[in-house]
N, CA, C and O of each residue as an XYZ file, in Angstrom:
428
protein
N      40.679     77.170     83.227
C      41.237     77.601     81.969
C      41.054     76.481     80.953
O      41.313     75.315     81.248
N      40.609     76.842     79.765
C      40.334     75.860     78.720
C      41.587     75.570     77.908
O      42.536     76.355     77.902
N      41.578     74.448     77.231
C      42.647     74.050     76.310
C      42.027     73.815     74.945
O      40.953     73.224     74.834
N      42.706     74.282     73.908
C      42.243     74.083     72.537
C      43.406     73.508     71.743
O      44.545     73.954     71.885
N      43.118     72.528     70.916
C      44.124     72.009     69.997
C      43.874     72.657     68.648
O      42.797     72.512     68.070
N      44.872     73.372     68.151
C      44.761     74.015     66.846
C      45.785     73.378     65.917
O      46.817     72.872     66.360
N      45.487     73.410     64.632
C      46.395     72.860     63.637
C      46.804     73.963     62.687
O      45.961     74.602     62.059
N      48.103     74.182     62.585
C      48.647     75.181     61.678
C      49.770     74.516     60.893
O      50.718     73.976     61.464
N      49.641     74.568     59.578
C      50.619     73.966     58.675
C      50.821     72.483     58.992
O      51.938     71.968     58.949
N      49.713     71.813     59.310
C      49.759     70.380     59.562
C      50.265     69.975     60.927
O      50.336     68.785     61.234
N      50.616     70.942     61.748
C      51.108     70.626     63.098
C      50.067     71.034     64.132
O      49.416     72.071     64.013
N      49.931     70.197     65.139
C      48.971     70.468     66.214
C      49.671     71.188     67.363
O      50.805     70.881     67.729
N      48.946     72.157     67.915
C      49.450     72.929     69.049
C      48.365     72.973     70.110
O      47.200     73.232     69.806
N      48.746     72.723     71.347
C      47.834     72.867     72.484
C      47.945     74.299     72.983
O      49.033     74.752     73.337
N      46.825     75.011     73.012
C      46.809     76.412     73.422
C      45.820     76.585     74.569
O      44.685     76.113     74.498
N      46.251     77.253     75.607
C      45.363     77.568     76.720
C      44.637     78.875     76.425
O      45.202     79.790     75.825
N      43.393     78.951     76.848
C      42.627     80.177     76.672
C      41.589     80.274     77.783
O      41.333     79.312     78.508
N      40.998     81.460     77.898
C      39.939     81.639     78.889
C      38.737     80.780     78.515
O      38.469     80.537     77.338
N      38.028     80.330     79.527
C      36.810     79.565     79.277
C      35.861     80.394     78.416
O      35.679     81.591     78.637
N      35.265     79.733     77.437
C      34.325     80.410     76.543
C      34.974     81.002     75.304
O      34.276     81.462     74.400
N      36.313     80.996     75.250
C      37.016     81.582     74.105
C      37.498     80.521     73.108
O      38.210     80.841     72.156
N      37.118     79.287     73.323
C      37.608     78.201     72.484
C      37.240     78.385     71.008
O      38.097     78.241     70.135
N      35.991     78.695     70.729
C      35.545     78.851     69.338
C      36.250     80.025     68.667
O      36.640     79.945     67.502
N      36.406     81.100     69.407
C      37.088     82.281     68.859
C      38.544     81.947     68.526
O      39.034     82.294     67.451
N      39.220     81.284     69.435
C      40.608     80.900     69.209
C      40.717     79.936     68.029
O      41.662     80.020     67.245
N      39.777     79.041     67.902
C      39.772     78.107     66.777
C      39.618     78.857     65.457
O      40.318     78.556     64.490
N      38.703     79.838     65.407
C      38.530     80.641     64.177
C      39.804     81.403     63.838
O      40.208     81.456     62.676
N      40.434     81.990     64.844
C      41.686     82.717     64.605
C      42.771     81.784     64.071
O      43.501     82.137     63.145
N      42.869     80.608     64.651
C      43.902     79.670     64.198
C      43.621     79.203     62.771
O      44.553     78.974     62.001
N      42.357     79.061     62.417
C      42.014     78.681     61.044
C      42.414     79.786     60.067
O      42.880     79.505     58.963
N      42.231     81.025     60.470
C      42.654     82.146     59.632
C      44.167     82.126     59.442
O      44.660     82.284     58.325
N      44.905     81.931     60.538
C      46.361     81.882     60.456
C      46.786     80.705     59.572
O      47.700     80.843     58.759
N      46.140     79.564     59.725
C      46.472     78.393     58.918
C      46.246     78.673     57.431
O      47.055     78.263     56.599
N      45.166     79.361     57.091
C      44.916     79.710     55.687
C      46.006     80.639     55.156
O      46.461     80.488     54.022
N      46.417     81.595     55.977
C      47.491     82.512     55.547
C      48.804     81.755     55.362
O      49.547     82.029     54.420
N      49.095     80.805     56.251
C      50.289     79.976     56.104
C      50.199     79.182     54.797
O      51.175     79.095     54.053
N      49.028     78.604     54.522
C      48.838     77.852     53.280
C      49.103     78.727     52.054
O      49.706     78.275     51.081
N      48.648     79.985     52.108
C      48.891     80.912     50.996
C      50.395     81.141     50.811
O      50.896     81.163     49.687
N      51.098     81.308     51.920
C      52.546     81.491     51.841
C      53.243     80.251     51.309
O      54.157     80.352     50.490
N      52.821     79.089     51.766
C      53.418     77.839     51.290
C      53.225     77.728     49.777
O      54.135     77.309     49.061
N      52.048     78.102     49.298
C      51.800     78.057     47.860
C      52.713     79.026     47.115
O      53.108     78.759     45.980
N      53.049     80.144     47.744
C      53.867     81.163     47.087
C      55.366     80.891     47.204
O      56.108     81.067     46.237
N      55.812     80.462     48.390
C      57.256     80.330     48.614
C      57.702     78.915     48.944
O      58.902     78.655     49.035
N      56.771     78.005     49.122
C      57.118     76.629     49.475
C      57.308     76.467     50.972
O      57.189     77.422     51.740
N      57.607     75.240     51.366
C      57.840     74.950     52.786
C      59.235     75.441     53.148
O      60.235     74.835     52.761
N      59.296     76.517     53.877
C      60.587     77.091     54.265
C      60.830     76.944     55.766
O      61.661     77.646     56.343
N      60.105     76.037     56.382
C      60.244     75.805     57.821
C      59.126     76.484     58.589
O      58.701     77.593     58.263
N      58.661     75.788     59.620
C      57.539     76.315     60.401
C      57.836     77.662     61.036
O      57.002     78.567     61.002
N      59.003     77.797     61.605
C      59.322     79.059     62.287
C      59.281     80.222     61.295
O      58.672     81.254     61.578
N      59.913     80.064     60.155
C      59.938     81.136     59.168
C      58.531     81.416     58.627
O      58.152     82.574     58.455
N      57.761     80.361     58.361
C      56.393     80.559     57.867
C      55.538     81.306     58.888
O      54.755     82.184     58.526
N      55.692     80.953     60.163
C      54.900     81.622     61.189
C      55.326     83.073     61.364
O      54.484     83.936     61.613
N      56.619     83.352     61.238
C      57.080     84.742     61.308
C      56.527     85.529     60.123
O      56.029     86.642     60.291
N      56.614     84.956     58.933
C      56.108     85.645     57.746
C      54.595     85.877     57.847
O      54.102     86.950     57.497
N      53.878     84.880     58.319
C      52.432     85.017     58.491
C      52.112     86.081     59.532
O      51.202     86.888     59.341
N      52.853     86.083     60.622
C      52.643     87.102     61.655
C      52.839     88.497     61.082
O      52.077     89.412     61.396
N      53.843     88.662     60.255
C      54.093     89.972     59.642
C      52.959     90.359     58.683
O      52.555     91.521     58.636
N      52.453     89.394     57.927
C      51.333     89.692     57.027
C      50.086     90.114     57.808
O      49.416     91.081     57.447
N      49.787     89.389     58.869
C      48.617     89.720     59.690
C      48.820     91.064     60.387
O      47.887     91.861     60.479
N      50.037     91.318     60.879
C      50.334     92.607     61.512
C      50.179     93.744     60.503
O      49.713     94.827     60.857
N      50.566     93.505     59.253
C      50.408     94.515     58.208
C      48.931     94.811     57.968
O      48.543     95.972     57.836
N      48.110     93.769     57.911
C      46.666     93.969     57.746
C      46.105     94.791     58.903
O      45.322     95.719     58.698
N      46.509     94.444     60.103
C      46.039     95.153     61.286
C      46.505     96.605     61.267
O      45.752     97.508     61.630
N      47.732     96.824     60.850
C      48.262     98.174     60.754
C      47.445     99.024     59.782
O      47.159    100.189     60.058
N      47.072     98.441     58.651
C      46.249     99.157     57.674
C      44.911     99.557     58.280
O      44.433    100.670     58.064
N      44.318     98.659     59.029
C      43.021     98.949     59.658
C      43.178    100.054     60.702
O      42.350    100.962     60.776
N      44.244     99.979     61.511
C      44.479    101.031     62.500
C      44.715    102.380     61.832
O      44.238    103.405     62.319
N      45.445    102.386     60.724
C      45.686    103.629     59.995
C      44.372    104.211     59.491
O      44.134    105.412     59.616
N      43.515    103.358     58.918
C      42.211    103.815     58.450
C      41.364    104.334     59.612
O      40.690    105.357     59.491
N      41.406    103.625     60.725
C      40.632    104.036     61.896
C      41.132    105.372     62.431
O      40.331    106.251     62.749
N      42.462    105.533     62.532
C      43.029    106.804     62.988
C      42.646    107.941     62.049
O      42.307    109.038     62.493
N      42.703    107.675     60.769
C      42.338    108.682     59.779
C      40.878    109.085     59.961
O      40.541    110.269     59.935
N      40.027    108.096     60.144
C      38.609    108.360     60.361
C      38.392    109.169     61.634
O      37.619    110.127     61.640
N      39.071    108.788     62.705
C      38.928    109.509     63.974
C      39.421    110.945     63.846
O      38.777    111.864     64.354
N      40.561    111.155     63.170
C      41.098    112.501     62.983
C      40.149    113.362     62.166
O      39.957    114.537     62.477
N      39.562    112.800     61.139
C      38.624    113.565     60.322
C      37.345    113.852     61.097
O      36.703    114.882     60.890
N      36.986    112.954     61.974
C      35.782    113.152     62.792
C      36.007    114.289     63.789
O      35.088    115.051     64.089
N      37.252    114.398     64.306
C      37.576    115.465     65.261
C      37.638    116.830     64.591
O      37.295    117.840     65.207
N      38.067    116.868     63.353
C      38.226    118.135     62.637
C      37.369    118.136     61.375
O      37.899    118.130     60.265
N      36.042    118.143     61.541
C      35.167    118.057     60.368
C      35.280    119.266     59.444
O      34.975    119.151     58.257
N      35.704    120.409     59.947
C      35.812    121.589     59.103
C      36.946    121.437     58.094
O      36.889    122.005     57.004
N      37.974    120.674     58.454
C      39.102    120.496     57.557
C      38.779    119.538     56.417
O      39.177    119.771     55.276
N      38.071    118.482     56.716
C      37.784    117.481     55.692
C      36.620    116.622     56.156
O      36.580    116.174     57.301
N      35.701    116.405     55.277
C      34.555    115.562     55.597
C      34.598    114.326     54.707
O      34.943    114.411     53.529
N      34.247    113.180     55.277
C      34.205    111.958     54.494
C      32.952    111.963     53.630
O      31.852    112.268     54.090
N      33.150    111.622     52.388
C      32.015    111.500     51.493
C      31.411    110.124     51.602
O      31.976    109.235     52.239
N      30.265    109.949     50.984
C      29.584    108.659     51.024
C      30.456    107.561     50.426
O      30.483    106.441     50.937
N      31.165    107.878     49.350
C      32.006    106.850     48.719
C      33.169    106.460     49.629
O      33.576    105.298     49.648
N      33.712    107.426     50.389
C      34.788    107.125     51.333
C      34.298    106.178     52.423
O      34.973    105.207     52.767
N      33.127    106.470     52.957
C      32.563    105.615     54.005
C      32.272    104.225     53.465
O      32.491    103.226     54.151
N      31.783    104.164     52.244
C      31.482    102.870     51.648
C      32.756    102.058     51.438
O      32.762    100.848     51.666
N      33.838    102.715     51.003
C      35.113    102.028     50.829
C      35.628    101.485     52.160
O      36.107    100.353     52.231
N      35.528    102.290     53.206
C      35.995    101.848     54.521
C      35.153    100.686     55.024
O      35.681     99.716     55.566
N      33.837    100.788     54.841
C      32.948     99.717     55.288
C      33.255     98.425     54.545
O      33.271     97.348     55.140
N      33.496     98.535     53.248
C      33.830     97.359     52.443
C      35.130     96.744     52.914
O      35.233     95.522     53.020
N      36.125     97.569     53.199
C      37.427     97.077     53.671
C      37.280     96.376     55.019
O      37.837     95.297     55.223
N      36.537     96.982     55.933
C      36.333     96.392     57.259
C      35.576     95.079     57.145
O      35.915     94.108     57.821
N      34.547     95.039     56.293
C      33.788     93.807     56.094
C      34.667     92.716     55.493
O      34.542     91.545     55.853
N      35.547     93.096     54.586
C      36.454     92.133     53.968
C      37.371     91.509     55.017
O      37.581     90.296     55.027
N      37.908     92.336     55.885
C      38.799     91.828     56.935
C      38.018     90.948     57.904
O      38.499     89.898     58.329
N      36.809     91.385     58.248
C      35.974     90.587     59.152
C      35.635     89.235     58.519
O      35.652     88.208     59.197
N      35.325     89.238     57.208
C      35.014     87.983     56.508
C      36.210     87.055     56.522
O      36.053     85.848     56.709
N      37.407     87.599     56.328
C      38.606     86.764     56.354
C      38.792     86.133     57.737
O      39.172     84.968     57.852
N      38.521     86.909     58.773
C      38.674     86.389     60.132
C      37.628     85.348     60.481
O      37.897     84.426     61.250
N      36.420     85.492     59.913
C      35.329     84.600     60.257
C      35.137     83.462     59.256
O      34.321     82.569     59.487
N      35.878     83.483     58.150
C      35.693     82.485     57.110
C      35.937     81.081     57.663
O      36.766     80.850     58.544
N      35.196     80.203     57.114
C      35.204     78.774     57.429
C      34.656     78.535     58.783
O      34.582     77.389     59.225
């Protein structure tokens, strides 16, 4: 089992992960650190625990939006007679997914 040191809000954390997942975990931690930085800029240093809870909720909200879009897409795919996605709808979804992927892969 591998160990990765990640830094979030200036604090280092030792995290265990499966071998080969170190780079992925590092990218995820960098994303979380950027979100924490955004919160600090908005609300100030309100304590690590509170910042991490707030960041977790923001990330969970983003994930929830993606799941909702995915469910909507799957439901429309199952019942094409009821509603068909237009080209602009697909383009909007693709743009949204790419945006989320870029945020996760940034830096």
